[in-house]
N, C-alpha and C positions, 0 to 999 in steps of 0.2 A: 504493500499500500504504499501511496506517495505522501507526502508531506504536506497539510492544508496549510494555506497563506489567506491573509485578510488585508485590506488596506489599513496601512498605519495612519489614522485620521489625525492623529494629535499634533504632528508637525509637518504636514503637507496641506497644499491647496490642489484642487484639481478641478478642470472646467472642460468640457465639451465644446469647440468650434467647428461647427459645420462637421466635416468627417475626420476631425483629428480631435484628440486629447491632449491637454498640455497637464502635466503633474509638475508641481514645484516643492523641491524639499527646503522647506524653511529655514533647516539647520544648517544645510551645507551651500545654499545658493545656487544649487544646481537645477535645471529642469529639463523637462523629459517631453518629447513628442512621440505620439502615438497614433499610427494609422493602420488601417484594414483589419486583419487580425489581432494586432497589439492593441487596438482601439475595442475591438469587440471585447476580447480578454478583460480589458480593464472593466468594460461595462458589465461582464458577468460578474467581475469580483465586487464591483459596487452593489450587487445583490445579495452577497453574502460569500462566505469563504469557499475557496476553490483549491483543488489540487490539481497536479498536470493530469492525472487519470480522469478526475471528474469534468476537468473544463475539455479536455480531447472528446470526451464522450458528447459535449454539448453539439459538435459539429458532426452534421449528418456525411457519410462518407469520408472521414478524416483519415489521410493516409497512416501506415503502422508507425512512422516517425513522430506523429503528431505531439504524442505524449512526451518526448524527449526533447522537442522542441519547446513545448511549452514550461516543461522542467527548468531548461537552461534560462528561459524568460523569466519565471517566477524565482529563480535563485539571483538573477542580475538585479531585478528590483527589490527584492530582499537585502543584498548587498548594498544598495544604492539607498536604503532606508525608507523605500516607498511601501514596501509590504512587511508584514512579520509574521511568523510562524505562529498558528494557533490550535487549539485541541480541539475544536469545534468542527462537527463533521461536515464535510463539504455540501455546498449546496447543488441539487442536480438542476441544471438548465438545459435549455435547448437554444442554439442560433442558428437563424436561417443563413449566414454568411458562409461563402467557402472558406475552407482553411488554407491559409499559405504562412510561411515560416514567419512568426512575429520578430518584427524590427524595433529596438530602441535605439532612437536619437537623443544624445544627451549635449546640452549647451550650458556653458558656465560664463559665458562674457558679462552676464549681468549679476554676477555672483558679488561683486562689491557693492552695487547698489540694493540688491536684496537682503544683504547682511548688515547694511548701514543701520544705524541709530539715528535716523533723521531729527529726531527731538533733539538728542544732545549733540551730535556731531555737527552743528551749524557754525558758521562763521557770523560776523556782525551784520553781513547783508541778509542772512538767512538761509544760503545756500548749505547743502550739505557738504562738510570738509572730509574729503574721503582720503584714507591713506591707501597709495599706490604700492602693492607689492612687487 
């Protein structure tokens, strides 16, 4: 049986924009973009815990490698602080989307702004004074 994961709501923000989901880790300042199967997997996880096996079963006619691809996706999001392992039973859901290997796009060019304390790190003019690393 594969490990179940759920979205770690405590320090992330996530929203859907048309066919893309953006998830921001507010602790690290990194943000992630999900399209296609990756967005569908995130949407399924929004409804409850999921494991690689339960999520692969959600896709009709999923290829035999789907569970392994989803396991890699889930482990990556867990390592990035977007998901957490849980003891809850995976929710059994169905997807109408065709399966393709989920791809995670990570961006960190806004890290300094996302991690800034704009209340306390401002200069006399009111602009955030950000330290460049």
